[in-house]
PQR file of N, CA, C, O and H, with PARSE charges and radii, in Angstrom:
ATOM      1  N   UNK A   1      32.346 102.704  86.258 -0.4000 1.5000
ATOM      2  CA  UNK A   1      32.418 102.302  84.868 -0.0000 2.0000
ATOM      3  C   UNK A   1      33.143 103.346  84.020  0.5500 1.7000
ATOM      4  O   UNK A   1      33.263 103.159  82.809 -0.5500 1.4000
ATOM      5  N   UNK A   2      33.622 104.420  84.604 -0.4000 1.5000
ATOM      6  CA  UNK A   2      34.313 105.435  83.811 -0.0000 2.0000
ATOM      7  C   UNK A   2      35.730 105.008  83.426  0.5500 1.7000
ATOM      8  O   UNK A   2      36.419 105.735  82.711 -0.5500 1.4000
ATOM      9  H   UNK A   2      33.525 104.571  85.588  0.4000 1.0000
ATOM     10  N   UNK A   3      36.167 103.849  83.888 -0.4000 1.5000
ATOM     11  CA  UNK A   3      37.496 103.347  83.519 -0.0000 2.0000
ATOM     12  C   UNK A   3      37.452 102.453  82.298  0.5500 1.7000
ATOM     13  O   UNK A   3      38.497 102.046  81.789 -0.5500 1.4000
ATOM     14  H   UNK A   3      35.608 103.258  84.469  0.4000 1.0000
ATOM     15  N   UNK A   4      36.265 102.143  81.824 -0.4000 1.5000
ATOM     16  CA  UNK A   4      36.105 101.302  80.640 -0.0000 2.0000
ATOM     17  C   UNK A   4      35.725 102.193  79.468  0.5500 1.7000
ATOM     18  O   UNK A   4      34.766 102.961  79.546 -0.5500 1.4000
ATOM     19  H   UNK A   4      35.416 102.473  82.238  0.4000 1.0000
ATOM     20  N   UNK A   5      36.485 102.087  78.382 -0.4000 1.5000
ATOM     21  CA  UNK A   5      36.209 102.906  77.210 -0.0000 2.0000
ATOM     22  C   UNK A   5      36.023 102.030  75.979  0.5500 1.7000
ATOM     23  O   UNK A   5      36.498 100.896  75.916 -0.5500 1.4000
ATOM     24  H   UNK A   5      37.264 101.464  78.319  0.4000 1.0000
ATOM     25  N   UNK A   6      35.324 102.588  75.013 -0.4000 1.5000
ATOM     26  CA  UNK A   6      35.148 101.931  73.719 -0.0000 2.0000
ATOM     27  C   UNK A   6      35.522 102.953  72.655  0.5500 1.7000
ATOM     28  O   UNK A   6      34.889 104.001  72.532 -0.5500 1.4000
ATOM     29  H   UNK A   6      34.939 103.509  75.064  0.4000 1.0000
ATOM     30  N   UNK A   7      36.557 102.634  71.892 -0.4000 1.5000
ATOM     31  CA  UNK A   7      37.048 103.535  70.848 -0.0000 2.0000
ATOM     32  C   UNK A   7      37.424 102.677  69.645  0.5500 1.7000
ATOM     33  O   UNK A   7      38.222 101.748  69.769 -0.5500 1.4000
ATOM     34  H   UNK A   7      37.072 101.783  71.992  0.4000 1.0000
ATOM     35  N   UNK A   8      36.863 102.979  68.500 -0.4000 1.5000
ATOM     36  CA  UNK A   8      37.116 102.196  67.287 -0.0000 2.0000
ATOM     37  C   UNK A   8      38.604 102.201  66.915  0.5500 1.7000
ATOM     38  O   UNK A   8      39.079 101.275  66.258 -0.5500 1.4000
ATOM     39  H   UNK A   8      36.215 103.734  68.398  0.4000 1.0000
ATOM     40  N   UNK A   9      39.332 103.229  67.328 -0.4000 1.5000
ATOM     41  CA  UNK A   9      40.760 103.337  67.019 -0.0000 2.0000
ATOM     42  C   UNK A   9      41.628 102.521  67.979  0.5500 1.7000
ATOM     43  O   UNK A   9      42.814 102.319  67.718 -0.5500 1.4000
ATOM     44  H   UNK A   9      38.946 103.981  67.862  0.4000 1.0000
ATOM     45  N   UNK A  10      41.058 102.061  69.067 -0.4000 1.5000
ATOM     46  CA  UNK A  10      41.823 101.314  70.061 -0.0000 2.0000
ATOM     47  C   UNK A  10      41.184  99.946  70.272  0.5500 1.7000
ATOM     48  O   UNK A  10      39.996  99.856  70.582 -0.5500 1.4000
ATOM     49  H   UNK A  10      40.095 102.225  69.280  0.4000 1.0000
ATOM     50  N   UNK A  11      41.939  98.916  70.112 -0.4000 1.5000
ATOM     51  CA  UNK A  11      41.493  97.527  70.323 -0.0000 2.0000
ATOM     52  C   UNK A  11      40.312  97.156  69.437  0.5500 1.7000
ATOM     53  O   UNK A  11      39.480  96.333  69.819 -0.5500 1.4000
ATOM     54  H   UNK A  11      42.904  98.989  69.861  0.4000 1.0000
ATOM     55  N   UNK A  12      40.239  97.749  68.282 -0.4000 1.5000
ATOM     56  CA  UNK A  12      39.184  97.405  67.332 -0.0000 2.0000
ATOM     57  C   UNK A  12      37.782  97.719  67.808  0.5500 1.7000
ATOM     58  O   UNK A  12      36.815  97.119  67.339 -0.5500 1.4000
ATOM     59  H   UNK A  12      40.914  98.418  67.972  0.4000 1.0000
ATOM     60  N   UNK A  13      37.663  98.652  68.734 -0.4000 1.5000
ATOM     61  CA  UNK A  13      36.350  99.042  69.229 -0.0000 2.0000
ATOM     62  C   UNK A  13      35.821  98.176  70.361  0.5500 1.7000
ATOM     63  O   UNK A  13      34.689  98.357  70.810 -0.5500 1.4000
ATOM     64  H   UNK A  13      38.449  99.139  69.116  0.4000 1.0000
ATOM     65  N   UNK A  14      36.635  97.239  70.823 -0.4000 1.5000
ATOM     66  CA  UNK A  14      36.211  96.392  71.947 -0.0000 2.0000
ATOM     67  C   UNK A  14      36.468  97.130  73.260  0.5500 1.7000
ATOM     68  O   UNK A  14      37.406  97.922  73.341 -0.5500 1.4000
ATOM     69  H   UNK A  14      37.554  97.092  70.458  0.4000 1.0000
ATOM     70  N   UNK A  15      35.655  96.887  74.283 -0.4000 1.5000
ATOM     71  CA  UNK A  15      35.834  97.574  75.569 -0.0000 2.0000
ATOM     72  C   UNK A  15      37.211  97.293  76.162  0.5500 1.7000
ATOM     73  O   UNK A  15      37.655  96.146  76.207 -0.5500 1.4000
ATOM     74  H   UNK A  15      34.893  96.244  74.217  0.4000 1.0000
ATOM     75  N   UNK A  16      37.881  98.352  76.616 -0.4000 1.5000
ATOM     76  CA  UNK A  16      39.193  98.198  77.227 -0.0000 2.0000
ATOM     77  C   UNK A  16      39.340  99.171  78.391  0.5500 1.7000
ATOM     78  O   UNK A  16      38.519 100.069  78.577 -0.5500 1.4000
ATOM     79  H   UNK A  16      37.520  99.284  76.579  0.4000 1.0000
ATOM     80  N   UNK A  17      40.400  98.975  79.168 -0.4000 1.5000
ATOM     81  CA  UNK A  17      40.680  99.832  80.305 -0.0000 2.0000
ATOM     82  C   UNK A  17      41.168 101.175  79.774  0.5500 1.7000
ATOM     83  O   UNK A  17      42.038 101.225  78.905 -0.5500 1.4000
ATOM     84  H   UNK A  17      41.067  98.246  79.017  0.4000 1.0000
ATOM     85  N   UNK A  18      40.612 102.251  80.292 -0.4000 1.5000
ATOM     86  CA  UNK A  18      40.922 103.605  79.823 -0.0000 2.0000
ATOM     87  C   UNK A  18      42.427 103.870  79.806  0.5500 1.7000
ATOM     88  O   UNK A  18      43.115 103.648  80.803 -0.5500 1.4000
ATOM     89  H   UNK A  18      39.906 102.211  80.998  0.4000 1.0000
ATOM     90  N   UNK A  19      42.925 104.341  78.680 -0.4000 1.5000
ATOM     91  CA  UNK A  19      44.322 104.718  78.535 -0.0000 2.0000
ATOM     92  C   UNK A  19      45.279 103.557  78.344  0.5500 1.7000
ATOM     93  O   UNK A  19      46.491 103.760  78.263 -0.5500 1.4000
ATOM     94  H   UNK A  19      42.367 104.521  77.871  0.4000 1.0000
ATOM     95  N   UNK A  20      44.759 102.353  78.270 -0.4000 1.5000
ATOM     96  CA  UNK A  20      45.608 101.174  78.101 -0.0000 2.0000
ATOM     97  C   UNK A  20      45.019 100.302  77.006  0.5500 1.7000
ATOM     98  O   UNK A  20      43.888 100.520  76.571 -0.5500 1.4000
ATOM     99  H   UNK A  20      43.775 102.188  78.335  0.4000 1.0000
ATOM    100  N   UNK A  21      45.767  99.339  76.573 -0.4000 1.5000
ATOM    101  CA  UNK A  21      45.263  98.388  75.580 -0.0000 2.0000
ATOM    102  C   UNK A  21      44.992  97.041  76.244  0.5500 1.7000
ATOM    103  O   UNK A  21      45.339  95.985  75.714 -0.5500 1.4000
ATOM    104  H   UNK A  21      46.685  99.162  76.926  0.4000 1.0000
ATOM    105  N   UNK A  22      44.369  97.106  77.405 -0.4000 1.5000
ATOM    106  CA  UNK A  22      44.004  95.899  78.144 -0.0000 2.0000
ATOM    107  C   UNK A  22      42.509  95.686  77.957  0.5500 1.7000
ATOM    108  O   UNK A  22      41.698  96.507  78.385 -0.5500 1.4000
ATOM    109  H   UNK A  22      44.088  97.964  77.835  0.4000 1.0000
ATOM    110  N   UNK A  23      42.152  94.581  77.317 -0.4000 1.5000
ATOM    111  CA  UNK A  23      40.744  94.303  77.049 -0.0000 2.0000
ATOM    112  C   UNK A  23      40.016  93.899  78.321  0.5500 1.7000
ATOM    113  O   UNK A  23      40.559  93.183  79.162 -0.5500 1.4000
ATOM    114  H   UNK A  23      42.811  93.914  76.970  0.4000 1.0000
ATOM    115  N   UNK A  24      38.792  94.363  78.450 -0.4000 1.5000
ATOM    116  CA  UNK A  24      37.958  94.001  79.592 -0.0000 2.0000
ATOM    117  C   UNK A  24      37.752  92.489  79.626  0.5500 1.7000
ATOM    118  O   UNK A  24      37.742  91.890  80.701 -0.5500 1.4000
ATOM    119  H   UNK A  24      38.351  94.945  77.767  0.4000 1.0000
ATOM    120  N   UNK A  25      37.587  91.874  78.465 -0.4000 1.5000
ATOM    121  CA  UNK A  25      37.394  90.419  78.428 -0.0000 2.0000
ATOM    122  C   UNK A  25      38.619  89.683  78.964  0.5500 1.7000
ATOM    123  O   UNK A  25      38.480  88.640  79.601 -0.5500 1.4000
ATOM    124  H   UNK A  25      37.595  92.361  77.592  0.4000 1.0000
ATOM    125  N   UNK A  26      39.820  90.214  78.712 -0.4000 1.5000
ATOM    126  CA  UNK A  26      41.034  89.591  79.239 -0.0000 2.0000
ATOM    127  C   UNK A  26      41.060  89.662  80.766  0.5500 1.7000
ATOM    128  O   UNK A  26      41.414  88.687  81.428 -0.5500 1.4000
ATOM    129  H   UNK A  26      39.933  91.062  78.194  0.4000 1.0000
ATOM    130  N   UNK A  27      40.690  90.804  81.317 -0.4000 1.5000
ATOM    131  CA  UNK A  27      40.649  90.966  82.771 -0.0000 2.0000
ATOM    132  C   UNK A  27      39.640  89.999  83.381  0.5500 1.7000
ATOM    133  O   UNK A  27      39.928  89.354  84.390 -0.5500 1.4000
ATOM    134  H   UNK A  27      40.402  91.596  80.779  0.4000 1.0000
ATOM    135  N   UNK A  28      38.472  89.897  82.779 -0.4000 1.5000
ATOM    136  CA  UNK A  28      37.440  88.999  83.297 -0.0000 2.0000
ATOM    137  C   UNK A  28      37.853  87.537  83.179  0.5500 1.7000
ATOM    138  O   UNK A  28      37.561  86.739  84.070 -0.5500 1.4000
ATOM    139  H   UNK A  28      38.238  90.421  81.959  0.4000 1.0000
ATOM    140  N   UNK A  29      38.524  87.180  82.099 -0.4000 1.5000
ATOM    141  CA  UNK A  29      39.010  85.806  81.935 -0.0000 2.0000
ATOM    142  C   UNK A  29      40.031  85.454  83.020  0.5500 1.7000
ATOM    143  O   UNK A  29      39.976  84.368  83.598 -0.5500 1.4000
ATOM    144  H   UNK A  29      38.761  87.829  81.375  0.4000 1.0000
ATOM    145  N   UNK A  30      40.954  86.365  83.292 -0.4000 1.5000
ATOM    146  CA  UNK A  30      41.954  86.123  84.331 -0.0000 2.0000
ATOM    147  C   UNK A  30      41.304  86.014  85.705  0.5500 1.7000
ATOM    148  O   UNK A  30      41.675  85.157  86.508 -0.5500 1.4000
ATOM    149  H   UNK A  30      40.999  87.247  82.822  0.4000 1.0000
ATOM    150  N   UNK A  31      40.339  86.878  85.971 -0.4000 1.5000
ATOM    151  CA  UNK A  31      39.627  86.850  87.251 -0.0000 2.0000
ATOM    152  C   UNK A  31      38.865  85.537  87.424  0.5500 1.7000
ATOM    153  O   UNK A  31      38.885  84.939  88.500 -0.5500 1.4000
ATOM    154  H   UNK A  31      40.037  87.573  85.319  0.4000 1.0000
ATOM    155  N   UNK A  32      38.202  85.098  86.375 -0.4000 1.5000
ATOM    156  CA  UNK A  32      37.434  83.852  86.472 -0.0000 2.0000
ATOM    157  C   UNK A  32      38.348  82.630  86.595  0.5500 1.7000
ATOM    158  O   UNK A  32      37.925  81.581  87.082 -0.5500 1.4000
ATOM    159  H   UNK A  32      38.186  85.583  85.501  0.4000 1.0000
ATOM    160  N   UNK A  33      39.597  82.768  86.151 -0.4000 1.5000
ATOM    161  CA  UNK A  33      40.564  81.682  86.285 -0.0000 2.0000
ATOM    162  C   UNK A  33      41.200  81.653  87.672  0.5500 1.7000
ATOM    163  O   UNK A  33      41.985  80.756  87.981 -0.5500 1.4000
ATOM    164  H   UNK A  33      39.940  83.620  85.755  0.4000 1.0000
ATOM    165  N   UNK A  34      40.859  82.638  88.509 -0.4000 1.5000
ATOM    166  CA  UNK A  34      41.346  82.638  89.880 -0.0000 2.0000
ATOM    167  C   UNK A  34      42.450  83.625  90.183  0.5500 1.7000
ATOM    168  O   UNK A  34      42.903  83.697  91.326 -0.5500 1.4000
ATOM    169  H   UNK A  34      40.222  83.367  88.258  0.4000 1.0000
ATOM    170  N   UNK A  35      42.901  84.393  89.196 -0.4000 1.5000
ATOM    171  CA  UNK A  35      43.944  85.381  89.436 -0.0000 2.0000
ATOM    172  C   UNK A  35      43.353  86.546  90.221  0.5500 1.7000
ATOM    173  O   UNK A  35      42.256  87.011  89.913 -0.5500 1.4000
ATOM    174  H   UNK A  35      42.533  84.334  88.269  0.4000 1.0000
ATOM    175  N   UNK A  36      44.074  87.017  91.231 -0.4000 1.5000
ATOM    176  CA  UNK A  36      43.602  88.148  92.025 -0.0000 2.0000
ATOM    177  C   UNK A  36      44.538  89.332  91.832  0.5500 1.7000
ATOM    178  O   UNK A  36      45.620  89.189  91.261 -0.5500 1.4000
ATOM    179  H   UNK A  36      44.965  86.639  91.481  0.4000 1.0000
ATOM    180  N   UNK A  37      44.124  90.492  92.305 -0.4000 1.5000
ATOM    181  CA  UNK A  37      44.933  91.698  92.175 -0.0000 2.0000
ATOM    182  C   UNK A  37      46.229  91.586  92.970  0.5500 1.7000
ATOM    183  O   UNK A  37      47.217  92.236  92.626 -0.5500 1.4000
ATOM    184  H   UNK A  37      43.246  90.608  92.769  0.4000 1.0000
ATOM    185  N   UNK A  38      46.245  90.787  94.012 -0.4000 1.5000
ATOM    186  CA  UNK A  38      47.442  90.653  94.838 -0.0000 2.0000
ATOM    187  C   UNK A  38      48.440  89.644  94.275  0.5500 1.7000
ATOM    188  O   UNK A  38      49.540  89.500  94.808 -0.5500 1.4000
ATOM    189  H   UNK A  38      45.443  90.260  94.291  0.4000 1.0000
ATOM    190  N   UNK A  39      48.071  88.953  93.215 -0.4000 1.5000
ATOM    191  CA  UNK A  39      48.960  87.927  92.642 -0.0000 2.0000
ATOM    192  C   UNK A  39      50.068  88.546  91.829  0.5500 1.7000
ATOM    193  O   UNK A  39      50.904  87.829  91.278 -0.5500 1.4000
ATOM    194  H   UNK A  39      47.177  89.071  92.782  0.4000 1.0000
TER
END
């Protein structure tokens, strides 16, 4: 879980991937839609 950060200055304080502006919810949505890391 050390790759997930919450910072009010980044992504409005929503959980995101450390050092990036990729929201955790976006990753989970893509995963639940069937997208895999190899795609």
